[in-house]
N, C-alpha and C positions, 0 to 999 in steps of 0.2 A: 564781217561786220554788217549789221543791219542798217538799212537806210529807210527813208520815209516811204513805205509801201502804201499801196492803195488801201490795204486792210487797216493800216494805222490812220489813213485819211478818214475813212468812214467811222472808225472808233472815235476819233476826235469830234466828228460832226455830231454823233449821237449825244456826247456830253456837252459840247459847247452850245448846242441848240437850246439848252435850258435857259441860257442867258439872253437869248434874242427874241423868244416868243413873248407876247405881252402877258397873257394869262390863260388859264384853262377855260375860264368863263367866256373870254373873247373868242376862243377857238370854237366852242359849242355854238355860240351865236352865229359865227360865220357859216358853219356847216348847216345849222337850222335855216338860216336865211336862204342859202343856195337850194336846200330841199324844197322850201316854199316856192322858189322860182321854178322848180321842175313841174310843179302842179299847173303852172300857167305857160309852160313852154310851147313852142310851135315847131312845125317841121323844119323851119330854117334856123331856129335858135337852140334846139335841144342839145346839139353837139357841143356848143360853146358852154352851155350851162353844166353839162356833165363833166367836161374837162376842168372847169372851175371847181366843181365838187371833188373831183379826183385829186387835184392839187391841194385843196384844203385838208382832205383826209390824210394824204401822205405827210403833210406838214405837222398834223396833230397826232400822228400815229404813236409817237413816243409817249404822249401824255394821256392817251385814252386806253382803257382796259379792253380786253377782248369782248367782254359783255357789252360795253358801250358801243363798240364797233358793230357788233351783231344787231344791237338795237337800232343803230342808224340804218342798217340794211332794211329792217322792217319799215322804217319811216319812208325810205326811198320807194319801196314797193307800194305802200299805201298812197303816196303822192302821185304815182304814175299809172295806177290801176285803171283810171277812167279815160285815159288818153286813147283815141281811136287809131291814130297812125302808128306804124310798127317800129319806127326807128328807136324810140325810147325803150321799147321792150328789149331789143338787142343790146342797147346801151346799158339797160338795167342789169342784164346778165353779166356784162363786162364789169359793172360796178360791184356786183356780187363777187366776181373773181378777184377784184382789187382788195375787197375787205377780207376775203378768206386768205389771200396772200399775206396781208398785213398781220393776220392772226395766226399765221403758220399752219393753216389747214390747207396744205398744198393740193391734196387730192380733190377736195371740194372746189378749190380755186381752178384747177385744170378742167374739171367737169363743167363749171359755169362758163369758162372761156370758150370751150369747144361748143357748148350750146349756143353761145352768142354768135360764133362764126357760122354755125349751121343756119341759124335764123336769118342772119344778114344775107347769106347766099340765097336762101329760099325766097326772100322778098326783094332780091336784086338791089341791095344797098351797098355799092362798092366802097364808098368812103367809110361807112360804118364797119364793113368787113375788114378794111385795113386797120382800123382802130382795134378791132377784136383780135386780129392776127398779132398785132404788136403786143397786146396784153397777154396772149398765149405765150409769146416769146418771153415776156417778163416772168411768167410762172416757171417755164422751163429753165430760165436763168437762175431763179431762186433754188431750183433743184440741182444746180451745177451740171445741167445737161446742155453744154455749149452748142453742140451740133444741132439739136432740135431747136434751141432758141434762135440760132442764126438762120435756120430755114424759115421760121415764121417771120423774123425781122425782114429778111430779103423779100418775101412775098408781099409784106405790107409796104415796103419801099417801092416795089414795082407798081402797086396800085396808086400810091401817093404821086409817083412820077407821071403815070398815065392820066390821072385826073387833075394834075397841076396843083396839088395841095402843097405849096411851097413850105408853109410853116410846119406842117406835119412831117414833110420830107426832111427838114432840118433836124427835127427831134429824133426821128428814127435813125438818121445817119450818126447822130451823137451816141445812141445806144449801141449801134453796131461797132463804132469805133472803140467804145469802152469794153465791149465784149472781146474784141481782138486784143486789146491791151492786157486784159486779165488772163488771156490764154497765151501770152508771151509772143504774139505776132505783131510786133511793133510797127513794121513797115506798112501792113494793111491798116493797122489802127490809125497811123498818122494820115493815111490817104483819106479814110472816111471822116476823121475828125476835121481835117482841113476843108473837105467838101461841106460839112455841116457849118463850119465857120464862114465859108464863102457864100453858101446859098442863102442862109438866113440865121444869123446869130440872134436876131431879135425874136425868133420863134421860141427860144429857150428861156426858161425862167432864170433869174439872176444866179441862183446856186448852180444850175447846170452849166450856164455860160462860164462861171468862174472855174468849175471843175474841168470843162473842156480846155480852157487856156492852160490850166495847171498840168493836165495830162500831156498836152503837146510839149510843154516845157520839159516834163520828165523824159519824154522820148528823145528830144534833142540832147538832153543831158547824158542819157545813156549812150547816145551816138557821139559824145564828146564834142558836140557843136555848142559850146558853152555860151557864145554870144546870143544865138537864137534862143537858147534855153532861158537865159536871164531875161530876155525881152518878153517872152510869153509869160513867165512867172511874175514879172513886174506888172504886166497888164492884168493878170489874175488878181494880184495884190491890190492894185488900184481899184478895180471893180468891187472887191470885197470891202475895201475901206469906204467906198461910196455908199454901199448898202448896209454898212456897219455889221458885217457878218464876222464875228470874232473867231469862229471856227476856221474859216478859210484864211483869215489874216494870219493866224498862228501857223497854219500849214504852209503858207507861202513864205513866211519868215524862215522856217526850217529848210524848205527846199532851196531857196535862194542862198542861204548860208552854206548849204552843202555844195552848191555849184562853185561858190567863191573858194571854198576849201579845196575843191578839185583843181581850181586854177592857181592854188598856192597863195591866194590873197587872204592870208589868215586874219588880218586886222578887220577887213570888211565882213568876213565870215563870222568872226566872234560877235560883231555888232548885231547881225541878224539872229545868231543863236541866242544871245542874251535877250533880245526882244521876244523870241519864241518862249524862252524860259519864264519870262514874266507872265505871259498869257497862260501858259500851262499851269503854273503855280496858282494863279488867280482862280482858275476853274478846277483845280485839284486833279489834273490829268497826270498822275504820278508816273505812269509808264513812259509817257513822252518826256517828262522831266528827266528821268534816269537816262533815256537814250540820248537826249540832247547834251546832258552833262558828260556822257562818254565821248561824244563828238568833240566837245570843248577840250577834254583831257587829251584827245589825240592831237589837237592843234598845239597845246602846250608841250606835248612830248616832242613833236616835230621841231618846235622852237627851242628845245632843250631846257624848258622851264619845268624841270622835274618836280620841284617842290609844289608848284601850283597844280600841276597835273595830279599828283598824289592826293592833295587836299580835296580837289573836285571829285576824284574817284572815291575817296573815303566817304564823302557826303552822299554820293550816288549809291554806294554799297549799302549804307545804313537805310536809305530811303527804299531801295529795292527789297531789302529783307523785311522792313516794317510793313510794306504794302504787298508783300508776297509776289512781286513782279519777277518771277524766276527766269523767264525768257530774257528779260533785260539784264538780270544779274549775270548771265553768261557773258554778255557783251562787256559788262564792267570788268569781270575777271580777265577777259582777253585784252582789254585796254591796260590793265595792271601789268600783264605779261609784257606787252609792247613797251610800256614805260620803263620797267626795270631792265629789260633787255637793252634798250637804247642807252640806259645809264650804266651799263656793264655791272649791274647788281644781279648776278645770275642766281644767287641763293634765293632772293625774293621772287625772281621770275619763275624759278622752279616751283616754289610754294604756291603761287597763284595759278600756275598751270595745272597743278594737282586739283585745286579747288574748281577750276574751269571744267575739268573732265568729270569731277564728281557730280556737279550740278547737271551737266549735259547728259551724262549717262543715266542720272536719276529720272530726268524727263523722258529720255529714250525708253527706259524700262517701263514707264507708265504706258507708252504707246504699245510696247511689246505685250504687256499684260492684257490690254484691250484686244489685240489681235488673237491671243490665246483664247480669250473668252468667246470671240467670234467663231473660232474653230470648234470649241466645245459645243456651242449652240447648234452649229451646222451638223455636227456628228449626232446630236440628240434628234435633230429633225430627220436625218437620214435613217436613224434607227426606227423612229416612229413610222416612217413611210414603209420600211421593210416589214414591220409588224402588220401594218394595214394590208399590204399586198398578200401576206401569208394568210390573214383572216379571210380575204376575198377568195383565195383559192380554196380554203377550207369550206366556205359557204357554198361555193360552186359544186364541190364534190358532194356535199350533203344534199343540195337541191337535186342533183342528178340521181342520187340514190333514192330520194323520196319519189321522184317522178317514175323511176323504174318500178318501185314498189306499188304505186298507184296503178300502173299499167297492168301488172300481174293481177292485182285485185279485180280490176275491171274485166280482164279476160276470164278470170275465174267465175265472176258473177254472170257474165254472158253465157259461159258454158253451162253453168247451173240452170239458168232459165231455159236454155235450149233442151237440156236433158229432161227437165220437168215437163215441158211441152211435148216432147217426143214420147215420154212415158204416158202422158195423158191420152195421146192418140192411140198408143198401143192398147191402153186399157179399154178404150171405147171399141176397139176392134176385137170382139169376143172370139171371132173365128181364128184370130192369130194370137190368142192370149198366151199360150205356152212359149211361142216364138218371141213374143214381146217381152215376157218375163226374163227369158235368157238374155235378150239384148239389153234389157234394163240393167240386169246384174253386171253384164260386161261393161256397160257405160259407167255405172256407178264405181266399178273397180278402177276404170281409167280416170274418173274424176278424183277418186281418192289418191291415186298416184300423182295426178297433177297437183292436188293440194299439198301432197308431201313434197313435191318438187318446189312449189311456191314457198313452203315453210323453210326448205333447205336454202333457197336463194335469199329469203329474208334473213336467215341466220348469217349467211355470208355477208349481206349488206351491213348487218349490225357489227359483225367482226371487222369489216373494212372501216366502219366509223370509229370503232374502238382503237384500231391501229392508227387511224388518221389522227385521233386525239393524242395518242402517245407520240406520234411523229411531230405534231405541232408543239407538244410540251417539250420534247427533246430539242427541237429546233429553237424554241424560245429560250431554253436553258443555255444552249450553245451561244445564242446571241448575247445573253446576259453575261456569260463568262467572257466572251470576246469583248463586250463593252467594258467590263471591269478591268480586263487586261489592258485595253487601249487607254482607259482613263489613267491607270497606273503608269503606263509607258509615257503618256503625255505629261504627267507630273514629273517623272524622271527627266524627260526631254526638256521640260521647262527649267528644271534646276541646272542641267548641264548647259543649256542655251544661255542661261543667266550668267554662269561662270565664264563661258567663252566670250559672250558679247560684252560683259561688264568687267569682270575681274581680270581676265587675261588681256582684254583690250587696253585697260587703263595703264598697266606697267609697260606694255608695248608702245602705247602712245607717248608715255613719259620718256621712254628711251629714244624714240624718234625725235621728240621735242628737244631733248638734251643734246642729241647729236647735232640738231640744227643750231642750237645756242652755242655748242662747243665749236662748230665750224665758224660761226660768226666771230666768236671770241678769239679764235686763232688769227682771223684776218685783222682784227683790231689789236692783236698782240697782247691780249689780256687773259689768255687761257690760264687756268689754275688747276692744281691737282684736285681741288674740291669737286670739279666737274666729273672727274673719273670716279670719285666717291659716290656721287649721285647716280652715275650709270651703274656702278656695282650694286647700289642699294635697289634700283629698279629691277636689275637682273635677279637679285636675290628674292624680291617679291614674286617675280614670275616663277622662279624655281619652287617657292613655297606653295603657290597655287597649284602647280603641276603635282606636287606631292600630296596636296589635299585631295585632288581628283583621284589619285591612285588609292588613297585611304578609303574614299567613299566607295570606289569600285570594289575594293577588297571586302569592305563591310557588307555590301549588297550580295557578294558572292557567298558570304557565310550565312545568308538569311535562311538556308535550309538546314542549318545545324540541328542536331538532335536536342529535343526538349526533354528535361529530366527533373525529378524532384530536387528542389534547391532549398537548403536551410537558410533562411534570411539572416539569422544571427551570424552564420559563417561568412556570408557575403559582406555583411556590415563590418565585421572585424577585419576582413581583407582590405576593404576600402579605407578604414580608419588607420590601418598600419601603413598604407601607401601615403596617406596625408598626415602622417604623424608629425613631420616637421612644421608644415603650415599651421596645424592646429595648435602646436605648442607655442609657436612664435606669436600667434594672434590671441592666445589664451582663450580659444573658443571652447564652448561646452556643447558636446554632442550627446543627446539623449535618444535611446532606442526603446521601443515598446512593441514587441511582436507577440504579445499574449493572445491576441485575437486570432491571428493566422501566423503560424511559424514556418510552414513549408509551402512552397508554390511550385507548380510545374512551369518551367521557363528555360530559356537558353542561358546557361550560367554566365558565359562571358558577356552577353548583352546586359543582363541584370547588374553585373558588377560595373560595367561601363556607365550605365544609367545613374546608379548611386554615386559613382565617382564624379561624374560631370556635375550633378546637382549639388553635391556637397562642396566641391571645389569652387563652384559659382557662388555659393553662399559665403564662403570665406573671402573670395575676391571682392564681392560687392557688399561687404559688411558696413555697418554704420560706424562712423568715428565717434559717435556720441554715447555708445553703450557697448557692453561686452556682447559678443556674438553667442546666441543660443540656437542650436539647430535640433529639431525633434524629428526622428524618423519612426513611423509607426505603421501598422497594418490594420485593415478593417475589411470584413466580409460584406460586400454590397451586392445583393442579388446573386448573379452568376459570375461575379468578378471579385478578385482580390484587389483592394485599393492599397497602394503603397504611397504614403504622403511624406513629403519632405518640407518642413516648415522652418523659416528663419525669421529673425527680427532685424534684418538688414535694411539697406537703402530703399528697397521696394521700387515699384514702377507705377506710372500713371496710365492705366489701361483704358481710361475713358477717352484719351486722345490718340490711342494707337490700337490697331486691330490685334487681338491676342495671337491670331494665327501667324502674324509677321514675326513673332518672337522666334519661331522655329525655322525661319528662312535662313538659307546659307549666308554667312557673313553679316547677318543683321545684329546690331548691338544697340542697347538702350543706354548704356553708360560708357563714357569715353575717358574717364579719369585714370583708368588703369589699363595695362596691356591686355590684349585679347584679340582673337580672330573672328569670333562669332560663329564657331563651328560646334560648340558643345551642345547647345539645345537642338541644333539641326541633327546631330548624331543621335541624341536622345529620342527625337521624334521618329527618325528612321527605324531605330531599333524597337521602339514600342509598336510601330505599325507592323514590323516584320513578325512580331509575336501576337498579331491580331488583337492588339490592345488599343487603348486611347489615352490621351493625356489632357488634363485641365490645369489652368493656372489662375490663381487669385492673388492680387497684389495691390498695396496702397503705398504711396510715397511716404517715406520715413517711418513706416510701420513694419514692413516685411513682406515676404512672398511665400506662397504655398503652392507646390507642385503636387498633383495627384495622378498617379499612374494606375490605370485599371487594366489588369491582365485576366484572361479567362481562368477560372478556378478549376 
């Protein structure tokens, strides 16, 4: 069961805050006034002015666009450009980090914060350095890097303590305490928050002071020290009422009510819960309304006021579904299970337990799909890196070959020059003319042989390059084949992971839940044979899923079956004969037209299964308002044969659903008739096995057309 977490706290603040700010115009005026003060600031006043500006920006952040915040940054830089002392420059970088943090440009925020720290160190500004370290910690905190954030916070705290900056010391102690609370280190959190409260609670703005008292109350509540918890939460409530902060008033109502519920003082708890409900409804915080109503129903259940509990839960369920608060809907269904179980109505408890797991598993599957996408992106990145490394090696070999070629050409040219010079000297020596001619002929022959050797080596280099290109092409092809196989294996793994994590888990969880209910019912003396029937039903569901897994594996093992010429009219007659009874019972009319293409090369059993599943689906999801007409026909489209199956049945709204989801295992679009959601999954698997593709067009209450494209 969820309680009022800090995430819910900040969620409430973001929405309640709209009701307590005066106006957007007033916020702009306050910020512009503070920027004007910066232009006239002095070495002793600039820190106070910058802190005032930072507070105004954080208060107005929800109401200002990113463009407006960046514009404010330009105004700050213009206002402080003429200042001669260095403190405002470091503070200006810190304000740049604050604005980038508020606009979710965290890399720029971190860069500005680090520059501010570097500048403050170089000009020996310790207090300014502490402020910059604290802001760097804020940026790391927004990045969920708790260790880095804590390191900067502690460094800032040491400087504040050594320079006796008591007000700043209290603020940083509050941030460290909150950081420890969010990382589930409540003992350390309480220590730092208590120090902040003792050193200087006045150093905190009203909202931070209220938050500090509330967090201490939450820690004492978790430690089951309820008296202290109520004391701190009531102090927080009192301060929130004094400053008319509706957000924190509602938060404290809920937290105090929960403490009284834990103390079994249900009357007082209900009073605070009702007060929280009034505020949440006023500001349309529907998620908090649903959560609080679930808490109220729990109290009614404990007091055995089952009718009131069910009424509250019915309203909560409608609200959660209307506002799409699915996380809170899980809590509502769990409260339903508790209520019906305490009332010994196990039939209804079992029903809501099923709904609980359906919604929970649906949300879990979204997280799983996100993780699969991360794996796919990582694989693509690794593949590209491998290709880059291969290209680098290829370039290195080519460069080495070119250098070798240039070396041989240089040597050849040098040898040619030397030979020419030597021949000239021999020519000028008439008395050695004959000897010189013989020597020249000899050297020319050697030069010719060297040139032949160079040409041979050049041919070897070219051959090496050709082989290298072939090796690169072969390796690239191997990588592509490995990639395609891995993608297909990932898809198969995703399907089987889905079955195991969702469809196998659900009946197992139901069996476990039923065993728990059955055990409690035995203790209450109210066990019924119906419980055994539910257990048997869940076990049957589990057996059905195992059989489905076996069918899928068998189908994939047949993917290498022999392809052969198949007469479509023969396959169609076989399917019509198999569905003769349903066609007669529904008075359906099935029309076939294979005049364009009569024979196709395919796996006969797969093609029969595809037409059988599509035709049986058309019969199953026919419209009650008109007679069913199904048309099966073929058409030659480029290099494919298109087999289309068109009906005038119920149809589907594909504008609100991804057409690819139609072919997911156990996915269904209509629930008024029996079915398992395997037919279209099998169709898609068999089409893929034959290197084909499938398309679908559908409109509600008009009909559906499936088009199967198989290589001709």
